N, C-alpha and C positions, 0 to 999 in steps of 0.2 A: 890366276883366279881372281885376285883383287882387281886386276886390270879389266877382266871380263865383266865383273860386277860394276866396275866404274863405268865401262862403256855402256852396259845395259841401263844403268841409272841415268847415264847421260842421254841415251836415246829416249828413255821414259820422260826425262825432264824436258827434253826438246819437244817431244810430242805434246806434253802438257802445256808447254809454253805456246806452241803453235795453236793448240785448241783454244786456249784462253784468248790469244790474240785474235783468232778468227771469230770467236764468240763476241768479243768486244767490238769487232768491226761490224758485225751484222746486227747486234743487239739494238742499237739505236733505231735502225730501220724497222725492226720487228716491233719495237715499242710504239713507234710512230704509226705503223700500220694498224696495230691493235687499238691504239687510241683513236685513230681515225674511224675505225669500224664501230667502236663504242660510241663515239660522238654521233656518227650517222644513225645508229640505232636509237639513241636518245632523241635526236632531232625528229626522226620518223615517228617515234612514240608520242612526242610532244605535239607534232603536227596532227596526228590521228586524234589525239585527245581534244585539240583545239577544234578540229572539224566536227567531232562528235558534239561538242558543246554548242557550236554554231547551229548544227542541225536540230538539236534539241530546242534551242531558243526559237528557231524559225517556226517549228511546229507549235510551240507554246503560243507565240504571238499570233499565228494564223488562227488557231482555235479560239483564242481570247477575243479576236476582232470579228470573227465570222460565226462563231458558235459559242457565245458566252455561257449559256446554260450548260453545254457540254463541258466547257472549260472548268466551271465551278464543280461540276459533278466529278470530273477527273481528279481534281485536287483532293477530294474526299476519299479516294481509293487508297489502299495500302501502298506503301512506297514501292514495293516490287512490281506493282501493276500500273502505277501512275504514269510513268513515261511512255509505256506501251499504249496506254489508253489515249494519250495525247497524239501519238503517232497515228493510231487508227482514226481518230476524229479528224486529224489534219488530212489524211487520205480521203475521208468522206467529204470534207469541205472542198478539196481540190476537184473532186468529181462533180459535186453539187453545183459549183460555180461555173462549170463549163457551159451549161445551157444558157446562162444569162450573159456570158461574155463573148459569144460568137455571133456573127452575122450570117454565116452560112453553115448548113448542116455538115457539109464536107469537112470543114475545119474541126467541128466537134467530133466527128468520127475519127479524125486523125489523132486527136488528143486521147480519145478513149483507147485507140490502138496502142498509143504510147504506154498507157497504164497496163494494158493487157500484156504487152511485151515486158514491161518492168516487173510485173508479178512473176512471170516465167523466169526472168533473170534473177530475181530475189531468191527463188527456190533453187537456183543453181549456184547460189552464193556469189553472184556477179551483179550486185545491185547497181543501177545507174547512178552517176554522180549528181544526185539531186537530193536535197535535204529530206523531203518526205519519204522518198524511196529508201534512203539510208536508214532512217529511223524505223521504217516499216520492216526492213531486213533485220534490224536488231530485235524488234518485237517478235518476229517470226522465229528467229533462232532461240530466243529466250523461252518462249511459251509454246513452241511447236504449233503455231496457228494453222488452222485448216485453210488450205488454198482455195477450196471450193467456195467458201463464203466470200472471200475477196473478189474472186472472178464473177460471182453472181451479182455483187453490187455494181461492178463495172458494166456487165451485160444489161442489167435493168436500167441503169442510168443512160446507157447508149440508146435503148429503145425509146426512152422518154424524150430524146432529141427531136422526135417528130412534132412535138409541141401541140398536141391535141388534147382536148378535154377528156376526162375519164367518162366512159359511157354509163357506168353504174358504180355503186359502192364496192361491189365485189372486185372490180377491176382495180380500184384504188387500193384495196386490201392486198391484192397480189403484189402490186408495186411496192407497197410498204413492207410486206413480208420479205421480199427479196432485197430490199435496201436497209431499212431501219432494223428489222429483226436480225438480219445477217450480221449487222454491226454489233448488236447485243450478244449474239452467239460468240463472237470474237472476244468481247469484253469478258464474258463468262470464262473463256479459255484463259485469259490473262489472270483471272482470279483463281484459276485452278479448279473451277466447279464443273463437274460432269454429273448432271442430274436430269432425268427426264421431265420432272415437274418444273424445274427451272427453265428448261428449254421450251416447255409448253407455255409458261407464263411469258417468256421472252417473245414468243411468236405473237401473242395477243398485244403485248405492250408495244412491240414494234409497229403493229398495224394501227394501234391507237395513236402513236406518235406521228406516223405518216399522215393520218387523216387530220390531226390537229395542226400539223405543219401546213397542210394544204389550206385548212381553214384560216390560219393566221395570215397566209399569203393572199387571201381573197381581195383585200383592198388593192394590192399591187397587181393582181391578175383578175380584176373584176370582169373584164371582157370575156374571160373563159368560163365564168359561172361555176367555179369549183367550190361549192359550199356543202360540207358534210359534217354532221354532228355525231361523233362516235360514242355516245353515252353507253350503248349496249356493249360495245367492244371493251370499253374501260371496265365495266362491271364484270364482264366475263373473265378478264385478266385477273381481277382482284380475287375471284373465287378460288384460284389455285394457291393463294398465298400461304395457307396453312401447311401445304406439302413442300413448299420451296425451302431449301436450306438457307440459313441466315446469311451465309457467305455470299449467296447469289444476289441478295437484295441490293448490294452496292452497285450492281450492274443495272438496277432498275430505278435509280434515283431520278431518272428523267420523268417518272410518273408525277413527281412533285411539280415539275414545270407544266405538265399537261393539266393537272388539277387546278393549278393557279390560273392558267389561261381560261379554262372552261368556267371557273367561278366568276372571273371578271366579265366574260361574255354574258353570263346569266345576269349579272348586276347591270350590264349595259342593255338589257332587254333583247339580247341575242342580235344586237346590231354590230356586225363584224367590222363596220366602217367607223365605229365610235372612236373618237380621238384618244380616249383614255386608254385604249388597248395598245397604243403605240408606246406608252411609257413602260419602262422596266420596273418591276416590283422591287423596291429596295430591301424588302424583307425576305426575298427569295433565297439568298445565300444562307440565311439563318435557318429557314425551313429545311433546306437541303441538309444542313449540318445536323439538325435535330433528327431528321429521318435516318441519316447515316448512323447516328449514335444509337437510335432505337433498333436499327437493323430490320426495318420493316418497309413495305412499299404499299 
């Protein structure tokens, strides 16, 4: 009996010894594999973070250099909407500069097609490896942005590649509604505002912004004779202000820029070629800040 127990204990002891020996043999490799996997994950996460930072800076620099008024307005938004606003404005800048950077319409159409495809891929969670696309994908995921507004901006910019003068004010208003107003609708979504009065105001403010933008560009495009003074549009947009929720007013900060330019045009005797209009108003950022603090437009 004792011998049996001794044999059994001997077998158990042997099995235990073999098990520990086997474990010691494979353990270093297991640890190495686990450490390698952990290292790879850390490197991937670090790389993704670095890429995200680079993309964010790219959009910020692009907007600051090509849409300074929009840049300042974006900085005054709440933190949760600020980065997305810069992504949307960078997207708008990318589209706006296509017309001025091409020598043939075909090239412009190809670029517009790239952005149409990019939007489709963004909504399939497969954004192109491009800074603005990546940031736009982040904004879409965070705020559930409406795809229709993004595509409408591209389609209208594509039509504008024909480089012809607007036949009347109504035609310019349609263009402005489809581009500038669509951008403001997206900014409202970033702010979490869903309000019919805010949308109505956004429509008219976008039209006014488009017309003033065309007016400001008159010296550069004087041969096209695009001169429209949108005083009636601006006044109509202001009439909705008492119904618009305060949170929406941050999306309408661009009205400060429009008012500033129209006031300077008036002081210049409505001479859109006056050299004083080329200078940026150093007080504009302060006015934007005060308007954001008052939550009015």
